C-alpha atoms as an extended CHARMM CRD file, in Angstrom:
* protein
*
       172  EXT
         1         1  MET       CA            -26.0200000000       54.3660000000      -72.0820000000  PROA      1               0.0000000000
         2         2  SER       CA            -26.1220000000       55.1540000000      -75.8100000000  PROA      2               0.0000000000
         3         3  ASN       CA            -29.9340000000       55.0640000000      -75.7740000000  PROA      3               0.0000000000
         4         4  VAL       CA            -29.9050000000       57.6930000000      -73.0330000000  PROA      4               0.0000000000
         5         5  LEU       CA            -27.5990000000       59.9170000000      -75.1140000000  PROA      5               0.0000000000
         6         6  TYR       CA            -29.7120000000       59.4250000000      -78.2180000000  PROA      6               0.0000000000
         7         7  THR       CA            -32.8720000000       60.2320000000      -76.2950000000  PROA      7               0.0000000000
         8         8  SER       CA            -31.3820000000       63.3810000000      -74.7690000000  PROA      8               0.0000000000
         9         9  GLU       CA            -30.1340000000       64.5180000000      -78.2040000000  PROA      9               0.0000000000
        10        10  ALA       CA            -33.5780000000       63.9220000000      -79.7200000000  PROA      10              0.0000000000
        11        11  ILE       CA            -35.2320000000       65.8390000000      -76.8710000000  PROA      11              0.0000000000
        12        12  MET       CA            -32.7950000000       68.7250000000      -77.3370000000  PROA      12              0.0000000000
        13        13  GLN       CA            -33.3820000000       68.8180000000      -81.0930000000  PROA      13              0.0000000000
        14        14  ASP       CA            -37.1540000000       68.7360000000      -80.5720000000  PROA      14              0.0000000000
        15        15  ALA       CA            -36.8410000000       71.6020000000      -78.0980000000  PROA      15              0.0000000000
        16        16  LEU       CA            -34.7980000000       73.6030000000      -80.6290000000  PROA      16              0.0000000000
        17        17  VAL       CA            -37.4120000000       72.9700000000      -83.3380000000  PROA      17              0.0000000000
        18        18  ASP       CA            -40.1640000000       74.0660000000      -80.9220000000  PROA      18              0.0000000000
        19        19  PHE       CA            -38.1560000000       77.1600000000      -79.9850000000  PROA      19              0.0000000000
        20        20  THR       CA            -37.6060000000       78.0720000000      -83.6370000000  PROA      20              0.0000000000
        21        21  GLN       CA            -41.2800000000       77.5400000000      -84.4720000000  PROA      21              0.0000000000
        22        22  SER       CA            -42.3280000000       79.6830000000      -81.5210000000  PROA      22              0.0000000000
        23        23  LEU       CA            -40.5310000000       82.7150000000      -82.9490000000  PROA      23              0.0000000000
        24        24  PRO       CA            -42.3690000000       85.0860000000      -85.2630000000  PROA      24              0.0000000000
        25        25  LEU       CA            -42.1050000000       83.9330000000      -88.8670000000  PROA      25              0.0000000000
        26        26  TRP       CA            -39.7930000000       86.7860000000      -89.8100000000  PROA      26              0.0000000000
        27        27  LEU       CA            -37.3990000000       85.8840000000      -86.9380000000  PROA      27              0.0000000000
        28        28  GLN       CA            -37.2090000000       82.0850000000      -87.2460000000  PROA      28              0.0000000000
        29        29  TRP       CA            -33.8690000000       82.3310000000      -89.0610000000  PROA      29              0.0000000000
        30        30  ALA       CA            -32.4030000000       83.6370000000      -85.7820000000  PROA      30              0.0000000000
        31        31  GLY       CA            -33.5560000000       80.4760000000      -84.0080000000  PROA      31              0.0000000000
        32        32  VAL       CA            -31.7850000000       78.3980000000      -86.6320000000  PROA      32              0.0000000000
        33        33  MET       CA            -28.6520000000       80.5250000000      -86.2530000000  PROA      33              0.0000000000
        34        34  LEU       CA            -28.6560000000       80.0980000000      -82.4620000000  PROA      34              0.0000000000
        35        35  ALA       CA            -29.2070000000       76.3510000000      -82.7270000000  PROA      35              0.0000000000
        36        36  ALA       CA            -26.3570000000       75.9500000000      -85.2350000000  PROA      36              0.0000000000
        37        37  ALA       CA            -23.9650000000       77.7840000000      -82.9080000000  PROA      37              0.0000000000
        38        38  ILE       CA            -24.2840000000       74.9330000000      -80.3840000000  PROA      38              0.0000000000
        39        39  PRO       CA            -21.5080000000       72.3170000000      -80.6400000000  PROA      39              0.0000000000
        40        40  PHE       CA            -22.8260000000       68.9400000000      -81.8830000000  PROA      40              0.0000000000
        41        41  ILE       CA            -25.8460000000       70.6950000000      -83.4690000000  PROA      41              0.0000000000
        42        42  GLU       CA            -23.6760000000       72.5500000000      -85.9970000000  PROA      42              0.0000000000
        43        43  SER       CA            -24.7760000000       73.6820000000      -89.4360000000  PROA      43              0.0000000000
        44        44  TYR       CA            -26.0180000000       70.2510000000      -90.4440000000  PROA      44              0.0000000000
        45        45  PHE       CA            -28.5780000000       69.7400000000      -87.6780000000  PROA      45              0.0000000000
        46        46  GLY       CA            -29.2890000000       73.4830000000      -87.6420000000  PROA      46              0.0000000000
        47        47  THR       CA            -30.3260000000       73.2100000000      -91.2850000000  PROA      47              0.0000000000
        48        48  LEU       CA            -32.5840000000       70.2590000000      -90.4640000000  PROA      48              0.0000000000
        49        49  ILE       CA            -34.0960000000       72.1220000000      -87.5240000000  PROA      49              0.0000000000
        50        50  GLY       CA            -34.8690000000       75.0370000000      -89.8140000000  PROA      50              0.0000000000
        51        51  ALA       CA            -36.3610000000       72.7890000000      -92.4800000000  PROA      51              0.0000000000
        52        52  ILE       CA            -38.5650000000       70.9760000000      -89.9540000000  PROA      52              0.0000000000
        53        53  ALA       CA            -39.6170000000       74.2970000000      -88.4230000000  PROA      53              0.0000000000
        54        54  GLY       CA            -40.7340000000       75.5030000000      -91.8540000000  PROA      54              0.0000000000
        55        55  VAL       CA            -37.9740000000       78.0020000000      -92.5610000000  PROA      55              0.0000000000
        56        56  PRO       CA            -37.3300000000       78.1600000000      -96.3310000000  PROA      56              0.0000000000
        57        57  LEU       CA            -34.3810000000       75.8900000000      -97.0730000000  PROA      57              0.0000000000
        58        58  PRO       CA            -31.9690000000       78.5220000000      -98.4980000000  PROA      58              0.0000000000
        59        59  ILE       CA            -32.5730000000       80.7320000000      -95.4540000000  PROA      59              0.0000000000
        60        60  ALA       CA            -32.1890000000       77.7600000000      -93.0870000000  PROA      60              0.0000000000
        61        61  VAL       CA            -28.8680000000       76.8070000000      -94.6960000000  PROA      61              0.0000000000
        62        62  LEU       CA            -27.5630000000       80.3780000000      -94.6230000000  PROA      62              0.0000000000
        63        63  ALA       CA            -28.6290000000       80.9580000000      -91.0100000000  PROA      63              0.0000000000
        64        64  ALA       CA            -27.1720000000       77.6180000000      -89.8830000000  PROA      64              0.0000000000
        65        65  VAL       CA            -23.8700000000       78.2980000000      -91.6350000000  PROA      65              0.0000000000
        66        66  VAL       CA            -23.5910000000       81.8050000000      -90.1530000000  PROA      66              0.0000000000
        67        67  GLY       CA            -24.4020000000       80.5710000000      -86.6310000000  PROA      67              0.0000000000
        68        68  ASN       CA            -21.9040000000       77.7080000000      -86.8620000000  PROA      68              0.0000000000
        69        69  VAL       CA            -19.1700000000       79.9080000000      -88.3540000000  PROA      69              0.0000000000
        70        70  ILE       CA            -19.5410000000       82.5660000000      -85.6470000000  PROA      70              0.0000000000
        71        71  SER       CA            -19.3030000000       79.9160000000      -82.9370000000  PROA      71              0.0000000000
        72        72  MET       CA            -16.2830000000       78.2680000000      -84.6060000000  PROA      72              0.0000000000
        73        73  LEU       CA            -14.5260000000       81.6420000000      -84.9060000000  PROA      73              0.0000000000
        74        74  VAL       CA            -14.8600000000       82.1930000000      -81.1570000000  PROA      74              0.0000000000
        75        75  PHE       CA            -13.1400000000       78.8520000000      -80.5070000000  PROA      75              0.0000000000
        76        76  VAL       CA            -10.3840000000       79.5360000000      -83.0600000000  PROA      76              0.0000000000
        77        77  PHE       CA             -9.5380000000       82.9650000000      -81.6740000000  PROA      77              0.0000000000
        78        78  LEU       CA             -9.5890000000       81.6770000000      -78.0830000000  PROA      78              0.0000000000
        79        79  ALA       CA             -7.3150000000       78.7430000000      -78.9730000000  PROA      79              0.0000000000
        80        80  ASP       CA             -4.9690000000       81.0360000000      -80.8720000000  PROA      80              0.0000000000
        81        81  ALA       CA             -4.7560000000       83.4990000000      -77.9670000000  PROA      81              0.0000000000
        82        82  GLY       CA             -4.2120000000       80.6440000000      -75.5040000000  PROA      82              0.0000000000
        83        83  ARG       CA             -1.4490000000       79.1180000000      -77.6170000000  PROA      83              0.0000000000
        84        84  ARG       CA              0.3040000000       82.4790000000      -77.9470000000  PROA      84              0.0000000000
        85        85  LYS       CA              0.1960000000       83.0170000000      -74.1710000000  PROA      85              0.0000000000
        86        86  VAL       CA              1.5790000000       79.5470000000      -73.4650000000  PROA      86              0.0000000000
        87        87  LEU       CA              4.3800000000       79.9740000000      -75.9970000000  PROA      87              0.0000000000
        88        88  ALA       CA              5.2500000000       83.4370000000      -74.6640000000  PROA      88              0.0000000000
        89        89  ARG       CA              5.3350000000       82.1360000000      -71.0840000000  PROA      89              0.0000000000
        90        90  ARG       CA              7.4440000000       79.0800000000      -71.9470000000  PROA      90              0.0000000000
        91        91  GLY       CA             10.0370000000       81.0060000000      -73.9270000000  PROA      91              0.0000000000
        92        92  ALA       CA             11.8160000000       80.4620000000      -77.1720000000  PROA      92              0.0000000000
        93        93  ASP       CA             12.4920000000       76.7490000000      -76.5850000000  PROA      93              0.0000000000
        94        94  ALA       CA              8.8010000000       75.9360000000      -76.0520000000  PROA      94              0.0000000000
        95        95  GLU       CA              8.5270000000       74.2440000000      -79.4310000000  PROA      95              0.0000000000
        96        96  THR       CA             11.5370000000       72.0250000000      -78.7170000000  PROA      96              0.0000000000
        97        97  ASP       CA             10.2130000000       70.6450000000      -75.3980000000  PROA      97              0.0000000000
        98        98  ALA       CA              9.5530000000       66.9090000000      -75.5050000000  PROA      98              0.0000000000
        99        99  PRO       CA              5.8220000000       66.4630000000      -76.1880000000  PROA      99              0.0000000000
       100       100  SER       CA              3.7650000000       63.8640000000      -74.3540000000  PROA      100             0.0000000000
       101       101  PRO       CA              3.0990000000       60.5270000000      -76.1020000000  PROA      101             0.0000000000
       102       102  ARG       CA             -0.6010000000       61.3910000000      -76.3850000000  PROA      102             0.0000000000
       103       103  ARG       CA              0.1380000000       64.7280000000      -78.0510000000  PROA      103             0.0000000000
       104       104  VAL       CA              2.5580000000       62.9970000000      -80.4400000000  PROA      104             0.0000000000
       105       105  LYS       CA             -0.1670000000       60.5430000000      -81.4780000000  PROA      105             0.0000000000
       106       106  VAL       CA             -2.7990000000       63.2350000000      -82.0620000000  PROA      106             0.0000000000
       107       107  LYS       CA             -0.2780000000       65.4470000000      -83.8480000000  PROA      107             0.0000000000
       108       108  ARG       CA              0.7020000000       62.5430000000      -86.1230000000  PROA      108             0.0000000000
       109       109  MET       CA             -2.9400000000       62.1040000000      -87.1290000000  PROA      109             0.0000000000
       110       110  PHE       CA             -3.2150000000       65.8260000000      -87.7340000000  PROA      110             0.0000000000
       111       111  ASP       CA             -0.0400000000       65.7810000000      -89.8470000000  PROA      111             0.0000000000
       112       112  ARG       CA             -1.3830000000       62.8410000000      -91.8670000000  PROA      112             0.0000000000
       113       113  PHE       CA             -4.7000000000       64.4370000000      -92.8470000000  PROA      113             0.0000000000
       114       114  GLY       CA             -3.7710000000       68.1230000000      -92.6630000000  PROA      114             0.0000000000
       115       115  VAL       CA             -6.1040000000       71.0420000000      -92.0970000000  PROA      115             0.0000000000
       116       116  PRO       CA             -8.3560000000       70.2590000000      -95.0950000000  PROA      116             0.0000000000
       117       117  GLY       CA             -8.8160000000       66.6100000000      -94.1320000000  PROA      117             0.0000000000
       118       118  VAL       CA             -9.4280000000       67.2940000000      -90.4670000000  PROA      118             0.0000000000
       119       119  SER       CA            -11.8290000000       70.1270000000      -91.3350000000  PROA      119             0.0000000000
       120       120  LEU       CA            -13.8630000000       68.1150000000      -93.8260000000  PROA      120             0.0000000000
       121       121  LEU       CA            -13.8460000000       64.7720000000      -92.0150000000  PROA      121             0.0000000000
       122       122  GLY       CA            -13.4590000000       65.8700000000      -88.4030000000  PROA      122             0.0000000000
       123       123  GLN       CA            -17.1070000000       66.8700000000      -88.1130000000  PROA      123             0.0000000000
       124       124  THR       CA            -18.0680000000       63.2090000000      -88.3210000000  PROA      124             0.0000000000
       125       125  VAL       CA            -16.4230000000       62.7430000000      -84.9180000000  PROA      125             0.0000000000
       126       126  LEU       CA            -16.2140000000       66.1120000000      -83.1450000000  PROA      126             0.0000000000
       127       127  PRO       CA            -17.8410000000       69.5170000000      -83.5830000000  PROA      127             0.0000000000
       128       128  SER       CA            -16.1190000000       72.0470000000      -85.8210000000  PROA      128             0.0000000000
       129       129  GLN       CA            -15.5150000000       74.2630000000      -82.8000000000  PROA      129             0.0000000000
       130       130  ILE       CA            -13.4320000000       71.5920000000      -81.0730000000  PROA      130             0.0000000000
       131       131  THR       CA            -11.5350000000       70.4090000000      -84.1570000000  PROA      131             0.0000000000
       132       132  SER       CA            -10.7040000000       73.9700000000      -85.1890000000  PROA      132             0.0000000000
       133       133  GLY       CA             -9.4620000000       74.8270000000      -81.7030000000  PROA      133             0.0000000000
       134       134  MET       CA             -7.3300000000       71.6850000000      -81.6200000000  PROA      134             0.0000000000
       135       135  MET       CA             -5.7470000000       72.4130000000      -84.9970000000  PROA      135             0.0000000000
       136       136  VAL       CA             -4.8240000000       75.9500000000      -83.9500000000  PROA      136             0.0000000000
       137       137  SER       CA             -3.3980000000       74.6290000000      -80.6830000000  PROA      137             0.0000000000
       138       138  PHE       CA             -1.1890000000       72.2860000000      -82.7310000000  PROA      138             0.0000000000
       139       139  GLY       CA              0.2130000000       75.2960000000      -84.5270000000  PROA      139             0.0000000000
       140       140  ALA       CA             -1.8700000000       75.2950000000      -87.6990000000  PROA      140             0.0000000000
       141       141  ASN       CA             -2.2530000000       78.6890000000      -89.3010000000  PROA      141             0.0000000000
       142       142  ARG       CA             -5.3760000000       80.3160000000      -87.8650000000  PROA      142             0.0000000000
       143       143  ASN       CA             -6.5110000000       81.7210000000      -91.2220000000  PROA      143             0.0000000000
       144       144  VAL       CA             -6.0560000000       78.3940000000      -93.0150000000  PROA      144             0.0000000000
       145       145  VAL       CA             -8.0970000000       76.6570000000      -90.3190000000  PROA      145             0.0000000000
       146       146  ILE       CA            -10.8470000000       79.2740000000      -90.6190000000  PROA      146             0.0000000000
       147       147  PHE       CA            -10.9090000000       78.9440000000      -94.4170000000  PROA      147             0.0000000000
       148       148  TRP       CA            -11.2140000000       75.1460000000      -94.3960000000  PROA      148             0.0000000000
       149       149  GLN       CA            -13.6830000000       75.0970000000      -91.5180000000  PROA      149             0.0000000000
       150       150  VAL       CA            -15.9680000000       77.5250000000      -93.3590000000  PROA      150             0.0000000000
       151       151  ILE       CA            -15.7740000000       75.3070000000      -96.4730000000  PROA      151             0.0000000000
       152       152  SER       CA            -16.5730000000       72.2570000000      -94.3460000000  PROA      152             0.0000000000
       153       153  ILE       CA            -19.4620000000       73.9500000000      -92.5360000000  PROA      153             0.0000000000
       154       154  ILE       CA            -21.0060000000       74.9820000000      -95.8700000000  PROA      154             0.0000000000
       155       155  VAL       CA            -20.5520000000       71.5210000000      -97.4170000000  PROA      155             0.0000000000
       156       156  TRP       CA            -22.0830000000       69.7200000000      -94.4310000000  PROA      156             0.0000000000
       157       157  ALA       CA            -24.9990000000       72.1780000000      -94.3070000000  PROA      157             0.0000000000
       158       158  ILE       CA            -25.7760000000       71.6140000000      -97.9890000000  PROA      158             0.0000000000
       159       159  VAL       CA            -25.4930000000       67.8280000000      -97.6900000000  PROA      159             0.0000000000
       160       160  PHE       CA            -27.8730000000       67.7630000000      -94.7480000000  PROA      160             0.0000000000
       161       161  ALA       CA            -30.2100000000       70.2510000000      -96.4470000000  PROA      161             0.0000000000
       162       162  LEU       CA            -30.5220000000       67.8360000000      -99.3540000000  PROA      162             0.0000000000
       163       163  ILE       CA            -31.0190000000       64.8860000000      -97.0160000000  PROA      163             0.0000000000
       164       164  GLY       CA            -33.5900000000       66.8400000000      -95.0190000000  PROA      164             0.0000000000
       165       165  GLN       CA            -35.4070000000       67.9790000000      -98.1450000000  PROA      165             0.0000000000
       166       166  ALA       CA            -35.5850000000       64.3930000000      -99.3990000000  PROA      166             0.0000000000
       167       167  GLY       CA            -36.8180000000       63.1860000000      -96.0050000000  PROA      167             0.0000000000
       168       168  ILE       CA            -39.4930000000       65.8650000000      -95.7530000000  PROA      168             0.0000000000
       169       169  ALA       CA            -40.6550000000       65.1000000000      -99.3120000000  PROA      169             0.0000000000
       170       170  LEU       CA            -40.8070000000       61.4120000000      -98.4450000000  PROA      170             0.0000000000
       171       171  PHE       CA            -43.0810000000       62.0060000000      -95.4650000000  PROA      171             0.0000000000
       172       172  ARG       CA            -45.4560000000       64.3370000000      -97.3380000000  PROA      172             0.0000000000
């Protein structure tokens, strides 16, 4: 099963590289931006896609970060609006309702690592769009989540840019 997932991810990444390379040279940054907006591709694989496609590394990093941030913002604002609607519908005692055991467990993990920890480490498990939406749904401040997610997206893009640059240099 995992080989099938790996193969489908590799095929998707190859298709995104081909798509980016097929764009006119002056527009390839947009291909990187679109790729990075896709959950599980994110800024880190978006940067690699740009580097493989021949986009200059600073432009690839910037385009990947912008694409990932825009996508993450959509999830944050949707989660925030959804949480507000649920709380308004449930009334003033919504926060005092007994939470499910599963929610208690996830909330405990969130409380342990906080917004910075979940933002910086969460991308190793789930896309930034999902982790940011979850944190907002738990009641984390929307602006704090956005701040730390942007920091995380930039850090991961730079780390993978350096890894990609080293890998490309190795194969040349």
